[in-house]
N, C-alpha and C positions, 0 to 999 in steps of 0.2 A: 337256373334253377329258378322256381316260381315260389312265390311266398303266399300263402293264402291267409290275406290280411283280412279282418273285417270290415266292411264296407263302411264302419264308423271313422277309419284311420285313412279311407281314399277319398273321402267327401271333402271337398273344399268348403269352408266356411260361406255362409251367406254375406251380404253386402251389409245387411245392418249389424251382424256380429262383427265384421271385420272392421267396419267403422268405430265401433265402441271398444274393441279389444286390441286391434291393431293399429291404432292411428298414431301411435308414437314409434313405429318402426323405423321411418325412415329419419326421424329425429333421432334415435339411437344410433343407426347407422352412419349418421352422419357425427354423431360426438364420438363413435369408434373410431372412425377415419381420423379425426381430430385428435385424439388421444395418441393413437400409433403414429402420425406425424410428429405430436410433439415427444414421444419417446426416440423415434430416429434422430430425431433432430437433437435431443439431449446428447445422444450416445454418439452423434458424429462431431459436436462441440467439445465432448469430453476426448474425445479420440485427438482432434486438433490440439486442444490444450496441451496433452500429454505429447504429442510428437515435437510440438514445439518448443516445450521445456526441454524434453530430451536433447532434441537439435542443439539448442542455445547452451546446456551443460555442457554437451561434447565439444563445440566452438569455444567455449571458455576454458576447459580444460588443455585444450591444444595450444590456446593462445598462452597459458600459462607456463606449459612444457617449452614452448619456444621463446619466453622471456628468460625461464631458467637458464638456459642453454646459451643465451648471449649476455650473460654476465660479465661485467668488466669495471677495472678499478679507475675512479676518476682521479685525476691528479690534483693536488692540493696545491693553491696557491698562497705559498707561506708568508708571502709579502703582507697581502689583504689579512692573512690570519694574525700577524703580530700588530697591524695597525688595529685590529678590532681589540686584540686581547690589551693593548696600551689604553685606548678608550675606555673600555670596560673597567680597567684598573683606574685609572684617574677617575672615572664616574663615581665609582665606589670609594673611594678614598677621601672624599671630600665628606665632611661633618654636615648633617641637617641640622637646621633650626628647631629649638626645643618650641612647643607648644606653650604660651604663655598662661593659659587657663585650662583647666581642665573640662573639656568638652563634655563630659558624662554629668559636670555640674549644672544646677540651673544658672543661667546669665544673669546680670543685673539686669533691673528693669529698666526700659529705655526712659530718656528724660525728653520732655517736650522742648520745643525749639525756643520757648521763652527761658527757660531755666538754663540752657545752654548759653543763650546771649547775655543773660544777668550774670553768668559766672564768668565771662570774660571782661 
């Protein structure tokens, strides 16, 4: 099938027009390739991140299932338990000394060393 296009569409632009109108085509092609490369890289990085997070989640779930199936009861050392309980009772049975002054009230002003020496 042959199209009868006017000669206007079949003519190549002359060099002067090509230099002024189409001088940015190579830069635009390079920019297009760069943007496509960045998009491919972003999609690849996203797919890799999703793959790693899904596989690590599956691994963690498997380890939890294995740990739950291996539960056991630890024996209690009652001798050590009784020693600790008696030490706890002794520690908390003693009375603490009361503070002589109220820490929230201002303290008396400090005296100079001369007044201390004179008072002795």
